[in-house]
C-alpha positions in Angstrom: 121.3 -27.0 -50.9 118.8 -28.2 -53.4 115.3 -27.2 -54.2 112.5 -29.7 -54.1 111.5 -31.5 -57.2 108.0 -30.6 -58.3 105.4 -33.3 -57.6 103.2 -34.7 -60.4 100.4 -37.2 -60.1 100.4 -40.1 -62.4 97.5 -41.1 -64.6 94.9 -43.3 -63.0 95.2 -47.1 -63.2 92.8 -50.0 -63.4 93.9 -53.0 -61.4 92.5 -56.4 -62.3 91.9 -58.9 -59.5 90.2 -62.2 -59.1 87.1 -60.4 -57.8 87.0 -57.8 -60.5 88.5 -54.4 -61.2 89.6 -51.5 -59.0 90.3 -48.1 -60.4 93.0 -45.9 -58.8 92.4 -42.2 -59.4 94.6 -39.5 -57.9 93.1 -36.5 -56.3 93.7 -33.6 -58.8 94.3 -31.1 -56.1 97.1 -33.2 -54.4 100.1 -32.1 -56.6 99.3 -28.4 -56.7 98.6 -28.4 -52.9 101.9 -30.2 -52.1 103.9 -28.1 -54.5 102.6 -25.0 -52.9 103.4 -26.3 -49.4 106.9 -27.4 -50.4 107.6 -24.1 -52.1 106.6 -22.2 -49.0 108.9 -24.4 -46.9 111.7 -23.9 -49.3 111.3 -20.1 -48.9 111.5 -20.5 -45.2 114.7 -22.6 -45.4 116.4 -20.1 -47.9 115.6 -17.1 -45.7 116.8 -18.9 -42.5 120.0 -20.0 -44.2 120.8 -16.4 -45.1 119.8 -15.1 -41.7 121.8 -17.7 -39.8 124.9 -17.4 -42.0 124.9 -13.6 -41.6 126.8 -13.7 -38.3 129.4 -16.2 -39.7 130.2 -14.5 -43.1 133.6 -12.7 -43.0 132.9 -9.0 -42.6 134.9 -6.0 -43.6 132.5 -3.8 -45.5 129.4 -6.0 -45.4 129.5 -6.5 -49.2 130.1 -10.2 -49.0 127.0 -10.7 -46.8 124.9 -8.5 -49.0 126.0 -10.4 -52.1 124.3 -13.5 -50.6 121.0 -11.5 -50.3 121.4 -10.2 -53.9 122.5 -13.5 -55.4 119.7 -15.6 -53.8 116.3 -16.1 -55.2 114.3 -17.0 -52.1 112.5 -20.3 -52.8 115.0 -21.6 -55.4 116.9 -23.8 -52.9 120.2 -22.2 -53.8 121.8 -19.6 -51.7 124.5 -17.8 -53.8 127.1 -15.3 -52.6 127.9 -13.5 -55.8 130.7 -11.2 -54.7 133.8 -11.9 -57.0 135.8 -13.0 -53.9 133.1 -15.1 -52.2 134.6 -18.4 -53.3 138.0 -17.5 -52.1 136.6 -16.3 -48.8 134.6 -19.5 -48.3 137.2 -22.1 -49.3 140.7 -20.5 -48.9 140.7 -18.5 -45.7 141.2 -19.3 -42.1 138.2 -20.7 -40.3 137.8 -17.6 -38.1 138.8 -14.0 -38.0 140.7 -12.3 -35.2 138.1 -9.6 -35.0 135.2 -12.1 -34.5 135.9 -15.8 -34.0 132.5 -16.8 -35.5 133.2 -15.2 -38.8 135.3 -17.0 -41.4 135.4 -19.6 -44.2 133.0 -22.5 -44.6 130.2 -20.4 -43.1 127.4 -22.5 -44.5 128.8 -25.8 -43.3 129.3 -24.3 -39.8 125.9 -22.7 -39.7 124.3 -26.0 -40.8 126.1 -28.0 -38.1 125.0 -25.5 -35.5 121.4 -25.0 -36.6 120.2 -28.1 -38.5 117.8 -29.2 -35.8 116.3 -25.8 -35.4 115.7 -25.4 -39.2 114.1 -28.9 -39.4 111.9 -28.0 -36.5 110.9 -24.7 -38.0 109.6 -26.4 -41.1 108.0 -29.3 -39.2 110.7 -31.8 -40.3 111.3 -33.5 -36.9 114.1 -33.1 -34.5 117.1 -33.5 -36.9 
């Protein structure tokens, strides 16, 4: 996942044509308004990723799942599971656990496949 790149508005321009000049001036409120909107949408995405991954993260004590909550700054665009063994659990374990077939490695990829359309719809991004 990646956070949005902050929008900036360029300086105005003067365009010369055969019939004279035209001046292009950006609305000063555009960039702050769009950055606020995108920041709010990023917070929604980050929160939904954590919520939807919750039922797919391997579970013994709940520490791995909680490490995602503790390691993630909502709105940053990066969901981080910070438990020391998180990487091993994500990449090096069987896809599912005998105690719950939904829990296992690659939980983000599996969550994304199952919920991409719903997340896009939630933020007004179409039907996926």
